[in-house]
C-alpha positions in Angstrom: -62.0 32.6 36.3 -61.2 30.0 39.0 -62.6 27.2 36.9 -60.2 27.8 34.1 -57.2 28.5 36.2 -57.8 25.4 38.4 -58.7 23.2 35.4 -56.1 24.4 32.8 -54.5 21.0 33.3 -57.5 19.6 31.4 -56.3 21.6 28.3 -52.8 20.4 29.0 -54.0 16.8 29.2 -55.7 17.1 25.8 -52.6 18.6 24.3 -50.4 15.9 25.8 -52.8 13.3 24.2 -52.1 14.8 20.8 -54.8 17.4 20.4 -53.5 20.1 18.1 -56.8 22.0 17.5 -59.1 23.0 20.3 -62.3 25.0 20.1 -63.3 26.5 23.4 -66.8 28.1 23.7 -67.4 31.1 25.8 -70.5 31.6 27.9 -73.9 32.8 26.5 -75.5 36.1 27.6 -77.0 34.4 30.6 -79.0 37.5 31.5 -81.2 36.7 28.5 -82.0 33.2 29.5 -85.8 33.0 30.2 -85.3 30.9 33.4 -83.0 33.6 34.9 -85.4 36.3 33.8 -88.1 34.5 35.8 -85.9 33.7 38.8 -84.5 37.3 39.2 -87.3 39.7 38.3 -86.9 43.3 39.4 -88.7 46.6 39.2 -85.5 48.6 39.7 -84.7 51.2 37.1 -81.6 50.3 35.0 -81.8 46.6 35.9 -82.6 45.4 32.4 -80.8 46.3 29.2 -83.0 48.7 27.3 -82.2 47.2 23.9 -82.5 43.5 24.8 -84.6 43.3 28.0 -81.9 41.1 29.5 -80.6 41.3 33.1 -77.6 43.5 33.0 -75.6 42.1 36.0 -75.9 38.6 34.8 -74.6 39.5 31.3 -71.8 41.5 32.9 -70.8 38.4 34.9 -70.8 36.3 31.6 -68.7 39.0 29.9 -66.2 38.8 32.9 -66.1 35.0 32.6 -65.4 35.2 28.9 -62.6 37.8 29.4 -60.9 35.5 32.0 -61.3 32.5 29.7 -59.8 34.4 26.7 -56.8 35.4 28.9 -56.3 31.8 29.9 -56.5 30.7 26.3 -53.9 33.3 25.3 -51.6 32.0 28.0 -52.0 28.5 26.7 -51.4 29.6 23.1 -48.1 31.1 24.3 -47.2 27.9 26.0 -48.2 25.8 23.0 -47.5 27.7 19.8 -47.9 24.6 17.7 -51.5 24.1 18.9 -54.4 26.0 17.4 -56.7 27.2 20.2 -59.9 28.9 18.9 -62.3 30.8 21.1 -65.9 30.4 20.0 -67.8 33.7 20.9 -71.2 32.3 21.8 -71.9 35.5 23.7 -71.5 37.9 20.8 -73.3 35.6 18.3 -76.3 35.0 20.4 -76.5 38.6 21.7 -77.0 39.7 18.1 -80.2 37.7 18.1 -81.5 39.3 21.2 -80.7 42.8 19.9 -82.4 42.3 16.6 -84.6 39.2 16.7 -86.7 40.2 13.7 -83.6 39.9 11.5 -83.6 36.2 12.3 -87.3 35.4 11.7 -90.5 35.7 13.6 -89.9 35.6 17.3 -92.2 35.8 20.3 -90.6 36.6 23.6 -91.9 38.6 26.5 -89.6 40.0 29.1 -90.4 41.1 32.7 -90.6 44.7 31.3 -93.5 43.6 29.1 -91.4 44.2 26.0 -92.7 41.9 23.3 -90.9 41.0 20.0 -93.0 39.5 17.2 
């Protein structure tokens, strides 16, 4: 949240330079990133999402970040109705892959819960 509120002037600067179309990506489901799965292992019940094997609290943080970003983008849209500001939902798009990896081809991934997708 703070990054976007503190740095909204960067969007303003782009607009003042003539940008009339902006695509702003959201964050990925960082609880699914293998590095974070390795750094933050846990045996706690309810720590990992049952469907994806991802770390819940990290994904909740990413969701919060994305909500704050979308609120800031809406504020900027209201300030600049002549500028097209598009939010790219990387979170939703990539979470679909983690939820149903076999729909996207052969996939080998082992989580800390020893769930394996092939």
